[in-house]
N, C-alpha and C positions, 0 to 999 in steps of 0.2 A: 735496407735503404735508409737514407737520411730522414725522409718524411715518416717512415714507419717508426724510427727511433723517437722522433719528435712527438708523434701521436701517443706512444706509450708513456713518454715522460709527462705529457700533459694529463693523461689519464691518472697517473700516480699523484700528480699535484692536486687534482680535484678542481672544483669550480673556483674562479677567482674570488678572493675575499674583499668585497667592496666595503669602503668605509661608510657607515650610515651615521650621519651626524645626530640623528634623532634616536639612535638605538637605546640610549640611557634615559631618554625623557619619559618620565612617569605621567606627567600631566594629570588629567582627570580620569585616567584609564580604569581606576577601581570603581568608578561610578557608572560605567556603561558597558554594554556588550553590543558589538556591531551586528546589524541585521544582514544576513547573507543576501548578496545580490543588490545591495543598495548603494554601491560605490559610484561616485560621479565619473564621467568619461575621462577626466584628467587625473583620476586617482587621488585627488586631494581631500575630497569630502565623502562622508557616508552618513547614513541614518542609523541610529543605535537605540536600543531600549535601555531605560534606566531601571533602578530598583523600585518596586512599589513602595509607597510611604511606610508601610508597616514592617518592611524587611530591611535588615541592616547588612546582610551579606548574601553573596550569590549562592552559597551552599544551601540556603533555605528554598531556592527555586528548583523546580524539577529540571534536571539537565543530564545530557550524556557528555561525551568528550567535547563536542563542538557546539552544542546548542543549549539554550536556556529557555524556559517557558514558565509563565505564571499559570499554574494549574488551579482552578477554583472559580470563585465568584467573578462574574463579569462586572466589575465596578468601574471600568475605564479609568484606572488610576496609575497605569504604567506610563511614565513619561517617555516620549520619544524625542531624541535630540539630533541636531545636526552636529557632526563631529569634524574638526580639522584633524585629519589622520596623521599628518606630519608631526604636529605638536601635541597630539592626543588631547585636544582641548574641546570642551563642549562650547559651541557657539550660541546655543539657545534651544528652546523647545519647539518642535514642529507643530504642536497642537493635535497630533494624532497619538493614539494610545495602544498601538499594536503590541500584542502580549508575548512575543517570543522572538528568537533570533533566526529561526528557520523561515525560509521564504513562504512556506506553505504548511498549514495544519488542516488536513482534510479539505473542507470548503473554504476555510479562511486563508487569505493570503495577503502579503504585503508587496505592493508593486511601486517601484520608483521610476519616474520618467524625468530625466534631466535635459536641460537645454545643452546644445553642443559645447557652449563655453563654460558649462558646469556652474553657472551662477543662478539659474532658476530651476525649480523642481516642483513636481507634484507627487505627493505620497498618498497612495490609495490603500485602504484596508478593505478588502473585498470579502463578501460572504456569499452563500448559495443564492439567496433571493435578491439581495440588494447590497449596496456598499455601506459598510458600517461607518467609516469616516473617510473624508478626502480633504486634504489641505494643499495649499500652494504657497510658495514663498520664494524669497530671493536672498542671495548672499551679497552683501555690499563690501566695499573695500575695508580692509582692516586685518583679516576678514571678519565680518560680523553678520549675524542673521537678522535681516529686517523682520518686522512683525509678519506672521503668516496669516493667511486668509482661509476661512472655512469654505471650501469650494462647494460642498454639498448644500450648505445654507444659501450661498450666493446665487445658485441657479435653481434650487428646488421649486419654489412657488412659481417662478417665471416659466419654467419648463412645463409644469402642469397647466398653467394658463395658456401657453402656446398651443397645446394639444386639446384645449378645452375640456380638461378633466378636473375633477374636484381634488384639491390638495387637502388631505385629511389623514393624518397618520393613524387615527383611531379606526379608520374605515377600511379594515382588511389590509390591502396592500398600498393604498393611495398615500402618497407622501414619501414613498421609499424608492429612491432611484438606484439603478445599477449602472455604474459608470465604467467606461472603457477609455483610458487616456491614450490617444494615438500619437501625439507629438507635442513637445514643448520647444518653442523657438527662442533664440537669443533676445528677441525684442519683447518677450513676455507673452507672445501669442500661444494659446493652448487649444489644441484640436481634440475634441472628445465626442463620444457617443453616450447619450443618456437614454436608458430604457426602463420600463417597469414590467414586472411579470405578475400574472395572476397566481395567487397562492392557494386558493381554496375553490372547491366545487368542480364542475365539469371542465372549466377552462384552466385548471391548475397546471402551471408550467408553461402556459402560452404567453407570448409577448403581448402586452396591452398596447404599448406604443414604443417607438424608437425615434430619437431625434439626434441629428448631427449638429454640434454646436462649435462655434469658434469664439473664444473668449480672449481677453487680454488682462494680464496682471499689470496694473499701472500704479503710479504714485498719486494718491489723492491728498487733500489737505490734512487728513488725519492718518496718513500712512498708506500702505499698499491696499489696493482694492481690485475687485474683479469686475470688469464690464463685459457684457455680452455683445459681440460684434454681429453675429448672425446665427440664425437657427433654421434648420431645414428638416422637414419630416422625412423619415426613411421607411421603406416597407418593413412590416413586422415579420421578417423571416426568421 
């Protein structure tokens, strides 16, 4: 039949060859490797790791075909960037220092929450007992990356004060929050849960407290800032 002939002709021809205007663009692509699972909803932006300061090429990093990883000392010197994927251009540093391109290494993982319009984001580097780093930022027209804000720092002391616990990072587990980012909205509103876990003694592994927080990333006189809109204590389940 005619349709059968057409189908076999199409099969022989293979998939259509679309013209990609950016196919030959090199941009900054030798300076970064994209972190898997970090692409924005519109496919335009992503978060990538850069080379640690002492490394000059990617071969020096541990890697298999698809992934790269800084193996060794934890000195938080791996830059993470926001990338314009179309132009392969670095827009700026996120302020986080996640150390690989895999989404997860054992307990360590990198999680991205984007707003639906792909212009606001939260990057979380999570670990077993607490979050290692958490930053939020926005992309303004250009596109360019506005200054990012250290979210961990912005809410840490205030969260401990809210639950009437002592904030002291030398004191066992106090001062170390575990964050779960639930939602980032177009207006800069961020919904998250902040909790702390007991790490030593009989209570090891138990949740000390859990708080639901709503924040907003807004423009202050000195650039973006995070304000806390509301906090609510949650059961320690």
